[in-house]
DSSP file (Angstrom, degrees, kcal/mol; ACC not computed):
  #  RESIDUE AA STRUCTURE BP1 BP2  ACC     N-H-->O    O-->H-N    N-H-->O    O-->H-N    TCO  KAPPA ALPHA  PHI   PSI    X-CA   Y-CA   Z-CA
    1    1 A X              0   0    0      0, 0.0     2,-0.3     0, 0.0     0, 0.0   0.000 360.0 360.0 360.0 132.5  133.9   86.3   73.7
    2    2 A X        -     0   0    0      1,-0.1     2,-0.1     3,-0.0     3,-0.0  -0.596 360.0-130.4 -81.8 136.6  133.0   89.9   72.9
    3    3 A X        -     0   0    0     -2,-0.3     2,-0.3     1,-0.1    -1,-0.1  -0.457  26.6 -97.3 -83.8 159.2  135.7   92.1   71.5
    4    4 A X        -     0   0    0     -2,-0.1    11,-0.1     1,-0.1    -1,-0.1  -0.588  45.6-116.1 -72.9 129.4  136.6   95.6   72.8
    5    5 A X        -     0   0    0      9,-0.5     9,-1.8    -2,-0.3     2,-0.4  -0.302  21.5-138.8 -66.1 153.1  134.9   98.2   70.6
    6    6 A X  B     -A   13   0A   0      7,-0.2     7,-0.2    36,-0.0     2,-0.1  -0.929  24.7-108.1-111.5 138.3  137.0  100.7   68.6
    7    7 A X     >  -     0   0    0      5,-2.9     4,-1.2    -2,-0.4    34,-0.2  -0.421  19.3-143.5 -63.7 131.7  136.1  104.3   68.4
    8    8 A X  T  4 S+     0   0    0     32,-2.0    -1,-0.1    31,-0.2    33,-0.1   0.571  97.1  44.7 -75.7  -7.1  134.9  105.1   64.9
    9    9 A X  T  4 S+     0   0    0     31,-0.2    -1,-0.1     3,-0.1    32,-0.1   0.867 131.1  12.7 -98.1 -56.8  136.6  108.5   65.1
   10   10 A X  T  4 S-     0   0    0      2,-0.1    -2,-0.1    32,-0.0     3,-0.1   0.623  91.1-127.8-100.7 -15.3  140.1  107.9   66.5
   11   11 A X     <  +     0   0    0     -4,-1.2     2,-0.2     1,-0.3    -3,-0.1   0.468  60.4 138.1  84.9   1.3  140.3  104.1   66.2
   12   12 A X        -     0   0    0     -6,-0.1    -5,-2.9     1,-0.1    -1,-0.3  -0.532  57.0-112.0 -82.0 147.6  141.2  103.6   69.9
   13   13 A X  B     +A    6   0A   0     -7,-0.2     2,-0.3    -2,-0.2    -7,-0.2  -0.478  40.9 175.8 -72.9 148.7  139.7  100.8   72.0
   14   14 A X        -     0   0    0     -9,-1.8    -9,-0.5    -2,-0.1     2,-0.4  -0.979  32.1-103.5-150.2 159.3  137.4  101.8   74.8
   15   15 A X        -     0   0    0     -2,-0.3     2,-0.5   -11,-0.1     9,-0.2  -0.706  28.3-160.8 -88.5 133.8  135.1  100.2   77.4
   16   16 A X        -     0   0    0     -2,-0.4     3,-0.4     1,-0.1     4,-0.1  -0.954   8.6-164.3-113.4 130.2  131.4  100.2   76.8
   17   17 A X    > > +     0   0    0     -2,-0.5     3,-1.5     1,-0.2     5,-0.6   0.412  64.4 100.6 -95.6   3.7  129.1   99.6   79.7
   18   18 A X  G > 5S+     0   0    0      1,-0.3     3,-1.3     2,-0.2    -1,-0.2   0.850  76.1  60.1 -58.1 -35.1  125.9   98.8   77.7
   19   19 A X  G 3 5S+     0   0    0     -3,-0.4    -1,-0.3     1,-0.3    -2,-0.1   0.741 107.0  46.4 -66.7 -21.9  126.4   95.1   78.1
   20   20 A X  G < 5S-     0   0    0     -3,-1.5    -1,-0.3     2,-0.3    -2,-0.2   0.344 126.6 -95.2-102.4   4.9  126.1   95.5   81.9
   21   21 A X  T < 5S+     0   0    0     -3,-1.3     2,-0.3    -4,-0.4    -3,-0.1  -0.203  98.5  47.9 116.5 -43.8  123.1   97.8   81.8
   22   22 A X      < -     0   0    0     -5,-0.6     2,-0.3    -6,-0.0    -2,-0.3  -0.957  62.9-156.6-132.1 153.6  124.4  101.3   82.0
   23   23 A X    >   -     0   0    0     -2,-0.3     3,-1.8    -5,-0.1     4,-0.2  -0.868  31.7-114.5-127.1 157.0  127.2  103.0   80.1
   24   24 A X  G >  S+     0   0    0     -2,-0.3     3,-1.8     1,-0.3     4,-0.2   0.777 111.5  70.7 -58.7 -27.3  129.4  106.0   80.8
   25   25 A X  G >  S+     0   0    0      1,-0.3     3,-1.4     2,-0.2    -1,-0.3   0.639  77.5  79.1 -70.3 -11.9  127.7  107.8   77.8
   26   26 A X  G <  S+     0   0    0     -3,-1.8    -1,-0.3     1,-0.2    -2,-0.2   0.725  86.3  60.9 -65.6 -19.3  124.5  108.0   80.0
   27   27 A X  G <  S+     0   0    0     -3,-1.8    -1,-0.2    -4,-0.2     2,-0.2   0.601  89.4  90.7 -79.3 -13.3  126.2  111.0   81.7
   28   28 A X  S <  S-     0   0    0     -3,-1.4    19,-0.0    -4,-0.2     2,-0.0  -0.556  92.1 -94.8 -86.9 148.9  126.4  112.9   78.4
   29   29 A X        -     0   0    0     -2,-0.2     2,-1.6     1,-0.1     3,-0.4  -0.342  26.9-134.0 -60.4 138.1  123.6  115.3   77.2
   30   30 A X        +     0   0    0      1,-0.2    -1,-0.1    -4,-0.1     3,-0.0  -0.571  67.9 121.4 -89.9  72.0  121.1  113.6   74.9
   31   31 A X        +     0   0    0     -2,-1.6     2,-0.4     1,-0.1    -1,-0.2   0.589  54.5  56.0-116.4 -15.2  121.2  116.5   72.5
   32   32 A X  S    S-     0   0    0     -3,-0.4    -1,-0.1     1,-0.0    18,-0.0  -0.920  87.0-100.1-124.2 150.5  122.3  115.1   69.2
   33   33 A X        -     0   0    0     -2,-0.4     2,-0.1     1,-0.1    -2,-0.1  -0.334  40.9-109.8 -66.9 143.6  120.9  112.3   67.0
   34   34 A X        -     0   0    0      1,-0.1     2,-0.7     2,-0.0    -1,-0.1  -0.441  20.8-141.2 -69.7 146.2  122.5  108.9   67.2
   35   35 A X    >   +     0   0    0      1,-0.1     3,-1.2    -2,-0.1    -1,-0.1  -0.849  22.7 175.8-111.9  94.0  124.4  107.9   64.1
   36   36 A X  T 3   +     0   0    0     -2,-0.7    -1,-0.1     1,-0.2     4,-0.1   0.460  67.4  81.0 -79.1   0.0  123.8  104.2   63.7
   37   37 A X  T 3  S+     0   0    0      2,-0.1     2,-0.3    -3,-0.0    -1,-0.2   0.569 100.2  34.0 -81.0  -8.0  125.7  104.1   60.4
   38   38 A X  S <  S-     0   0    0     -3,-1.2     3,-0.1     1,-0.1    -3,-0.1  -0.924  93.5 -88.5-140.3 166.5  129.0  103.9   62.3
   39   39 A X        -     0   0    0     -2,-0.3   -31,-0.2     1,-0.1    -4,-0.1  -0.162  57.9 -79.0 -69.1 168.5  130.3  102.4   65.5
   40   40 A X        -     0   0    0    -33,-0.1   -32,-2.0     1,-0.1     2,-0.3  -0.086  43.5-118.1 -62.5 166.6  130.2  104.2   68.8
   41   41 A X        -     0   0    0    -34,-0.2    -1,-0.1   -33,-0.1   -34,-0.1  -0.779  25.9-110.5-104.5 151.3  132.7  106.9   69.8
   42   42 A X     >  -     0   0    0     -2,-0.3     4,-2.7     1,-0.1     5,-0.3  -0.289  43.0 -94.7 -70.0 166.9  135.1  106.8   72.7
   43   43 A X  H  > S+     0   0    0      1,-0.2     4,-2.3     2,-0.2     5,-0.2   0.893 124.1  46.4 -53.9 -44.6  134.4  109.1   75.7
   44   44 A X  H  > S+     0   0    0      2,-0.2     4,-2.2     1,-0.2    -1,-0.2   0.936 115.1  44.5 -66.7 -46.1  136.8  111.8   74.4
   45   45 A X  H  > S+     0   0    0      2,-0.2     4,-2.3     1,-0.2    -1,-0.2   0.876 113.9  50.4 -67.6 -37.1  135.6  111.8   70.8
   46   46 A X  H  X S+     0   0    0     -4,-2.7     4,-2.9     2,-0.2     5,-0.2   0.915 110.3  50.2 -66.6 -41.3  131.9  111.7   71.9
   47   47 A X  H  X S+     0   0    0     -4,-2.3     4,-2.7    -5,-0.3    -2,-0.2   0.917 111.6  48.5 -61.7 -42.8  132.4  114.7   74.2
   48   48 A X  H  X S+     0   0    0     -4,-2.2     4,-2.4     2,-0.2    -1,-0.2   0.915 112.9  47.8 -63.8 -43.0  134.1  116.6   71.4
   49   49 A X  H  X S+     0   0    0     -4,-2.3     4,-2.3     2,-0.2    -2,-0.2   0.926 114.5  45.2 -64.3 -45.1  131.3  115.8   69.0
   50   50 A X  H  X S+     0   0    0     -4,-2.9     4,-2.9     2,-0.2    -2,-0.2   0.908 111.7  53.5 -65.7 -40.5  128.6  116.8   71.5
   51   51 A X  H  X S+     0   0    0     -4,-2.7     4,-2.4    -5,-0.2    -2,-0.2   0.919 110.6  46.2 -59.3 -44.8  130.5  119.9   72.5
   52   52 A X  H  X S+     0   0    0     -4,-2.4     4,-2.1     2,-0.2    -1,-0.2   0.924 113.0  50.3 -63.0 -44.6  130.7  121.0   68.8
   53   53 A X  H  X S+     0   0    0     -4,-2.3     4,-2.5     1,-0.2    -2,-0.2   0.925 111.2  48.8 -59.9 -46.5  127.0  120.2   68.3
   54   54 A X  H  X S+     0   0    0     -4,-2.9     4,-3.1     1,-0.2     5,-0.3   0.920 108.4  53.3 -60.9 -45.4  126.0  122.2   71.4
   55   55 A X  H  X S+     0   0    0     -4,-2.4     4,-1.9     1,-0.2    -1,-0.2   0.912 111.8  45.3 -57.4 -44.4  128.1  125.2   70.3
   56   56 A X  H  X S+     0   0    0     -4,-2.1     4,-0.9     2,-0.2    -1,-0.2   0.925 114.6  48.1 -65.6 -45.3  126.3  125.3   66.9
   57   57 A X  H >< S+     0   0    0     -4,-2.5     3,-0.7     1,-0.2    -2,-0.2   0.931 114.5  44.9 -62.5 -46.0  122.9  124.9   68.4
   58   58 A X  H >< S+     0   0    0     -4,-3.1     3,-1.2     1,-0.2    -1,-0.2   0.828 104.0  64.0 -70.3 -30.8  123.4  127.6   71.1
   59   59 A X  H 3< S+     0   0    0     -4,-1.9    -1,-0.2    -5,-0.3    -2,-0.2   0.790 108.7  41.1 -62.4 -27.4  124.9  130.0   68.6
   60   60 A X  T << S+     0   0    0     -4,-0.9     2,-0.4    -3,-0.7    -1,-0.3   0.308  99.2  90.9-105.1   8.5  121.6  130.2   66.7
   61   61 A X  S <  S-     0   0    0     -3,-1.2     5,-0.0    -4,-0.2     2,-0.0  -0.853  75.0-120.0-108.9 138.8  119.2  130.3   69.6
   62   62 A X     >  -     0   0    0     -2,-0.4     4,-2.2     1,-0.1     3,-0.4  -0.351  41.1-101.3 -63.2 158.0  117.8  133.3   71.4
   63   63 A X  H  > S+     0   0    0      1,-0.2     4,-2.2     2,-0.2     5,-0.2   0.881 120.7  51.6 -50.6 -49.1  118.7  133.3   75.1
   64   64 A X  H  > S+     0   0    0      1,-0.2     4,-1.9     2,-0.2    -1,-0.2   0.887 111.5  47.3 -61.2 -40.5  115.3  132.0   76.4
   65   65 A X  H  > S+     0   0    0     -3,-0.4     4,-2.3     2,-0.2    -1,-0.2   0.850 109.1  54.6 -69.7 -34.4  115.4  129.1   74.0
   66   66 A X  H  X S+     0   0    0     -4,-2.2     4,-2.2     2,-0.2    -2,-0.2   0.900 107.6  50.2 -64.1 -40.4  119.0  128.3   75.0
   67   67 A X  H  X S+     0   0    0     -4,-2.2     4,-2.2    -5,-0.2    -2,-0.2   0.928 110.3  50.1 -62.8 -45.2  117.9  128.1   78.6
   68   68 A X  H  X S+     0   0    0     -4,-1.9     4,-1.3     1,-0.2    -2,-0.2   0.911 108.9  52.6 -58.5 -43.8  115.0  125.8   77.7
   69   69 A X  H  < S+     0   0    0     -4,-2.3     3,-0.5     1,-0.2     4,-0.4   0.927 110.5  46.4 -60.8 -45.6  117.4  123.5   75.8
   70   70 A X  H >< S+     0   0    0     -4,-2.2     3,-1.1     1,-0.2    -1,-0.2   0.870 108.9  55.5 -67.6 -33.9  119.8  123.2   78.7
   71   71 A X  H 3< S+     0   0    0     -4,-2.2    -1,-0.2     1,-0.2    -2,-0.2   0.759 101.3  58.8 -68.3 -23.1  116.9  122.5   81.1
   72   72 A X  T 3< S+     0   0    0     -4,-1.3     2,-0.5    -3,-0.5    -1,-0.2   0.581 102.5  59.3 -79.2  -9.8  115.8  119.6   78.9
   73   73 A X  S <  S-     0   0    0     -3,-1.1    -1,-0.2    -4,-0.4   -44,-0.1  -0.842  87.7-141.7-122.0  92.4  119.2  118.0   79.5
   74   74 A X        -     0   0    0     -2,-0.5     2,-0.1    -3,-0.1    -3,-0.1  -0.082  26.8 -98.2 -56.3 151.5  119.8  117.4   83.2
   75   75 A X        -     0   0    0     26,-0.1     2,-0.1     1,-0.1    -1,-0.1  -0.380  31.4-125.1 -71.0 145.8  123.3  117.9   84.5
   76   76 A X        -     0   0    0      2,-0.3    -1,-0.1   -49,-0.1     4,-0.1  -0.439  23.2-115.4 -78.5 162.6  125.6  115.1   85.0
   77   77 A X  S    S+     0   0    0     -2,-0.1     2,-0.3     2,-0.1    -1,-0.1   0.549  99.2  49.2 -75.0  -7.9  127.2  114.5   88.4
   78   78 A X  S    S-     0   0    0    -51,-0.1     2,-0.3     0, 0.0    -2,-0.3  -0.937  90.4-106.4-132.6 154.9  130.6  115.3   86.9
   79   79 A X        -     0   0    0     -2,-0.3     2,-0.6    -4,-0.1    -2,-0.1  -0.627  33.4-146.8 -77.8 136.6  132.0  118.0   84.7
   80   80 A X    >>> -     0   0    0     -2,-0.3     4,-3.4   -53,-0.1     3,-1.6  -0.921  12.9-126.4-112.7 118.4  132.6  116.8   81.2
   81   81 A X  B 345S+b   85   0B   0     -2,-0.6     5,-0.2     1,-0.2   -30,-0.1  -0.358  96.3  18.5 -60.7 140.6  135.6  118.2   79.2
   82   82 A X  T 345S+     0   0    0      3,-3.4    -1,-0.2     1,-0.1     4,-0.1   0.141 130.0  52.1  79.4 -14.8  134.6  119.7   75.8
   83   83 A X  T <45S+     0   0    0     -3,-1.6    15,-0.4     2,-0.3    14,-0.2   0.759 125.3  15.4-109.4 -55.2  130.9  119.9   77.0
   84   84 A X  T  <5S-     0   0    0     -4,-3.4    11,-2.2     1,-0.2     2,-0.3   0.729 133.9  -2.2 -92.5 -26.2  131.1  121.8   80.3
   85   85 A X  E   < -bC  81  94B   0     -5,-1.1    -3,-3.4     9,-0.3     2,-0.3  -0.984  52.9-150.3-157.1 163.1  134.6  123.2   80.1
   86   86 A X  E     - C   0  93B   0      7,-2.0     7,-2.9    -2,-0.3     2,-0.5  -0.895  27.1-118.0-128.9 164.8  137.7  123.3   78.0
   87   87 A X  E     + C   0  92B   0     -2,-0.3     2,-0.5     5,-0.2     5,-0.2  -0.926  29.5 178.4-107.3 126.7  141.3  123.8   79.2
   88   88 A X  E >  S- C   0  91B   0      3,-2.6     3,-1.7    -2,-0.5    -2,-0.0  -0.963  75.2 -20.9-129.5 112.1  143.1  126.9   78.0
   89   89 A X  T 3  S-     0   0    0     -2,-0.5     3,-0.1     1,-0.3    -1,-0.1   0.853 127.3 -52.3  58.7  34.8  146.7  127.4   79.2
   90   90 A X  T 3  S+     0   0    0      1,-0.3     2,-0.3     0, 0.0    -1,-0.3   0.452 116.4 114.6  82.2   0.0  146.0  125.1   82.2
   91   91 A X  E <   -C   88   0B   0     -3,-1.7    -3,-2.6     2,-0.0     2,-0.4  -0.812  69.4-118.5-105.8 143.9  142.9  127.0   83.2
   92   92 A X  E     -C   87   0B   0     -2,-0.3     2,-0.6    -5,-0.2    -5,-0.2  -0.667  25.6-167.3 -77.7 129.2  139.3  125.7   83.2
   93   93 A X  E     -C   86   0B   0     -7,-2.9    -7,-2.0    -2,-0.4     2,-0.1  -0.958  17.0-138.1-118.4 111.0  137.1  127.8   80.8
   94   94 A X  E     -C   85   0B   0     -2,-0.6    18,-0.4    -9,-0.2    -9,-0.3  -0.415  19.0-125.4 -69.4 141.2  133.4  127.0   81.4
   95   95 A X     >  -     0   0    0    -11,-2.2     4,-2.4    -2,-0.1     5,-0.2  -0.349  20.9-110.6 -80.7 163.7  131.3  126.7   78.3
   96   96 A X  H  > S+     0   0    0      1,-0.2     4,-2.5     2,-0.2    18,-0.2   0.886 120.2  57.3 -59.3 -38.3  128.2  128.6   77.5
   97   97 A X  H  > S+     0   0    0    -14,-0.2     4,-1.9     2,-0.2    -1,-0.2   0.941 108.0  45.1 -56.1 -51.8  126.3  125.3   78.0
   98   98 A X  H  > S+     0   0    0    -15,-0.4     4,-0.9     1,-0.2    -1,-0.2   0.916 113.0  50.1 -61.2 -45.1  127.7  124.8   81.5
   99   99 A X  H >X S+     0   0    0     -4,-2.4     4,-0.6     1,-0.2     3,-0.6   0.870 108.7  52.3 -66.1 -36.6  127.0  128.4   82.5
  100  100 A X  H >< S+     0   0    0     -4,-2.5     3,-1.1     1,-0.2    -1,-0.2   0.883 104.7  56.6 -63.3 -37.4  123.4  128.2   81.2
  101  101 A X  H 3< S+     0   0    0     -4,-1.9    -1,-0.2     1,-0.2    -2,-0.2   0.730  94.9  67.1 -66.4 -20.7  122.9  125.1   83.3
  102  102 A X  H << S-     0   0    0     -4,-0.9    -1,-0.2    -3,-0.6    -2,-0.2   0.759  99.6-137.9 -73.1 -23.8  123.9  127.1   86.4
  103  103 A X    <<  +     0   0    0     -3,-1.1     2,-0.3    -4,-0.6    -3,-0.1   0.279  69.2  37.4  90.3 -12.1  120.7  129.2   86.1
  104  104 A X  S    S-     0   0    0     -5,-0.4     2,-0.3    11,-0.0    -2,-0.1  -0.987  89.0 -88.7-163.4 161.5  122.2  132.6   86.8
  105  105 A X        -     0   0    0     -2,-0.3    -5,-0.0     1,-0.1    11,-0.0  -0.565  24.6-152.8 -74.7 136.0  125.2  134.7   86.3
  106  106 A X        -     0   0    0     -2,-0.3    -1,-0.1     1,-0.0    -7,-0.0   0.610  33.5-125.1 -85.3 -13.4  127.9  134.3   89.0
  107  107 A X  S    S+     0   0    0      1,-0.0    -2,-0.1     3,-0.0    -1,-0.0   0.590  78.4 116.7  82.3  10.5  129.2  137.9   88.4
  108  108 A X  S    S-     0   0    0      0, 0.0    -1,-0.0     0, 0.0    -3,-0.0   0.377  85.1-113.0 -93.9   4.7  132.8  136.8   87.8
  109  109 A X        -     0   0    0      1,-0.1    -4,-0.0     2,-0.0     4,-0.0   0.891  41.7-161.8  68.2  39.4  132.9  138.0   84.2
  110  110 A X    >   -     0   0    0      1,-0.1     3,-1.5     2,-0.1    -1,-0.1  -0.228  23.2-124.0 -55.9 141.2  133.2  134.5   82.7
  111  111 A X  T 3  S+     0   0    0      1,-0.3    -1,-0.1   -17,-0.0   -16,-0.1   0.839 110.0  35.2 -56.1 -38.7  134.5  134.5   79.1
  112  112 A X  T 3  S+     0   0    0    -18,-0.4    -1,-0.3   -17,-0.1   -13,-0.1   0.096  79.3 154.9-106.1  22.6  131.4  132.6   77.8
  113  113 A X    <   -     0   0    0     -3,-1.5   -17,-0.1     1,-0.2    -8,-0.1  -0.295  23.5-169.7 -57.3 124.8  128.8  134.1   80.1
  114  114 A X        +     0   0    0    -18,-0.2     2,-0.2     2,-0.1    -1,-0.2   0.513  49.3 108.8 -93.1  -5.9  125.4  133.8   78.2
  115  115 A X  S    S-     0   0    0      1,-0.1     3,-0.1   -11,-0.0   -11,-0.0  -0.468  78.9-100.9 -81.3 143.6  123.5  136.0   80.6
  116  116 A X        -     0   0    0     -2,-0.2     2,-0.3     1,-0.1    -1,-0.1  -0.260  42.5-105.9 -58.3 143.0  122.3  139.5   79.5
  117  117 A X        -     0   0    0     -3,-0.1     2,-0.4     1,-0.1    -1,-0.1  -0.543  31.7-134.1 -71.8 131.1  124.5  142.3   80.8
  118  118 A X              0   0    0     -2,-0.3    -1,-0.1     1,-0.1    -3,-0.0  -0.739 360.0 360.0 -87.9 132.6  122.7  144.1   83.6
  119  119 A X              0   0    0     -2,-0.4    -1,-0.1     0, 0.0    -2,-0.0   0.419 360.0 360.0-110.1 360.0  122.9  147.9   83.3
């Protein structure tokens, strides 16, 4: 009988779908290298790790390259906390990553809007 995996970051058990063919992690952007020196991460810890990785990558990219990077990582059918949004005071704050994936500025003055200001 196969045991339930434990997250290598927080130590909590989590369900992995790899044994049945597809896993929940298939919804996450394939943007950071896999670390085979440790066990998998649970959904929350993986989302946090990917979110941090994305922030660092986008901070150092010119706008055009940031758009290309997001286009290389198709959108999931669901919003992913720490990747697409964070919660601040009970409000959703969309990340730069999510807003870039939208393809254009919505004009709502989003906190993390990556689009050049039109004058």
